[in-house]
C-alpha angles and dihedrals in degrees: 000000000000091000091049092051092048091052091049093053091045091053091052091050093050092048089051093051092048092046097050093037090061095051131092100248090191089075111101094235089064099041139049089198111070118200111270098211130219122359113220118198111191116202105168128056094031114262087223091067093242099121116119120183106206118199139164089212127081089245133031142184132244128198113215120211127185145139130221124198128187130169094210099040139271122266102179144355125194129187122200133183115196091345093307117116112233099171137023115183126185102147112084125179086201111022094194097054125028127174128195116190105151109045103136126192118195130193096050107171128208115282141041121331135190124223119197124186116189123189125188123190131208090265090060095250111148124204125182132195120194131187139164128229135172139227109209128190116232129180119251107286117259113191110256098207138049110268095010108150104160134034130176115176094176092218096161095314143058096237121142104219103206094057097024089228128134124236118240114254119223115193115339112317113175145182129273101225086230136061146192090226132006124008105308147002139216116272119199124226138188112297090351134125144131130257131199132181115253096218109142094002104091128084144133088288125043136164138178134193134180145147117256137189108192127224108192093207107118093035093220130033146158112252106181125356137176107175144142126259118267101222093182093055107032093163096043106031121191111149104151100172094104140021121018141276122210110188146146135234137184115268108183092313095322123099113237121207116219135180126204121186127192117225100187096252093049141321139279127218128221106187116160096193114208091352088067095051123120121198108229092196090064090069090205136140114252128187117237126189138161134186132201125197130171091273110017143040128199135190121205132192117189089345096306124115108244096172137000135159148151122275141159097269131262125293117207101193110150094358100136101141138039124215118213117205097358141061089225133143100011103028110041103113093100096039098264096146131137122357117217092194127107125259129190139177100011111191130177127198134197090221139059105265120218129224088259089055091051092051088052091052091051091052089054090066089075092051111130102168132026127180117176096173091217095160095313143059094234120142106224102209096054098023089230127135124236118239114254119223114193115338112317114176145185129271101225086229136060146193090225131007124007105308146002139217116273119199123226137188112297090351135125144130131257130199132181115253096217109143094002104092128084144135088286126043137164137180132193134179145148116254136189108192126223108192093207107118093035094220130033146158111252105181125356137176107176144142126259118267101222093181093055108032094163096043106030121191110149103150100171094104140021121019141275122210110188146145135235137185114268108182092313095322123099113238121208116219135180126204120186127192117225100187096253093049142321140280127217128220106187116159096193114209091352088067096051123120121198109229092196091063090068090205135141113251128187116237126188140160134187132202124196130171091273110018143040127199135188122205133192117191089348096305125114110248095170137000136160148152122274141159097269132263124293118207101194111150094359100135101141138039124215118213118205097358141060089225133143099012103029111041103113093100096038098263096147131137122358117216092194127108124259129190137179099010107190131176126200134199093224139056102262119220123231092254090053092049091049090049092050090048092051093048094054097039 
């Protein structure tokens, strides 16, 4: 009987296995886990909606990159921008995995746009991915720093802003979906990099600076290379007699930055050892720069010298292209190929930059507003124009660039403060004072005074930077609102400017959570502890007037000149302010 029962149960088990084994388990009645359909991975524009295409032209282009996977097989993919179909794909070399890295859409107008990718598989399952991106107008780029000849911000494109030209893409480079400054950064990919011609960029002096977030896989890579061809080793190039090679290598789990420079007759090494190490596990942005003069080269990390030394000067023979984020094609002999790290804010200079210059460049990463007043009132970071009140004008001269702001009677500029205010805040600008009128508001972000609409003077939040007569001098003063009251930063005679000198002076101030400081020509004229700034009601800034929010004591329009107004999202140090001042002098 026991044997008979065992055989009976075994028969039932075999029948069950055969029955279920012959069925389509994809049918819902046989599965609690329905098939999900295609998987769409969007690379560019960013799926987060952060991509901003900045262009000086009325229209721009965007290159769309994505991947679609499906276990059963793809039947169709469509791509739409603003409800208009720009691609319809139904022929797939590999129906289970399809990559698109070069779908370009032209004619992108200013404003917000919607991208929709729809994938349908052979089972009829439809999946859609939607994201937003923006095309923003920006004025033609004017170099911000002395000697700047090349600038790539990587904000959703590979455009070099000084020339207006695009880099050449090799492989499938991408974007990071994050940045150190701006809206995006370069993201490396396998066997991918950018190239750019060196025409007009090479001279006896040369410098480069950029932000970098290292990915240690692969454990060695070329970062930035301008080198000659190696005709004897076309598949493993390593001719180091001219140009330079900036690269990284593993150093006991760290990544060590090294620079090699060709001198014509040979090459010179600038290896900082452990000082030049970056910890990949920190996952942090670091600033890297190097400078080359006719007799010396220096390498900097986060503003500190990690290696410098004398050498015979750079030779540029055969150096017709630069490679960005790879050693390829000119420096591959030791395996320094693609770099999968992130890069942001690449700038080149036709001079040897100093440590002070590098510190100034680092400070610029916290820049949140920039107005150069070169014939317009455009704010460079956002591409937006300030609102004109009255009839402000231009000076016909400048401290930097081609022009400067000139004040006029009952005239000033306003700008919304959206995205500009935080626990830390700094401002810097060049200023040529006109003592008529003998008191004026210079730069104000303050709240409305509802009890005194015609003579406003609510100082409980925001700040007021202004000037007043002091026995024929003009004294600079700062008042900061703390919520429960206000704090004064008046440097007395140290903060006086002589109007009769008719000279440009540099003015800056910084606000942290516990201290405020005022600087004139890079020197502290007043600083002190306070309770921190309050921003309640501070929705607009006034440039070159106290109006409309700070008029109760007669601090109205300023007929002086202003140039290079820049705001920062941090409390700048004195050394940073001095560096910024030097770079725009």
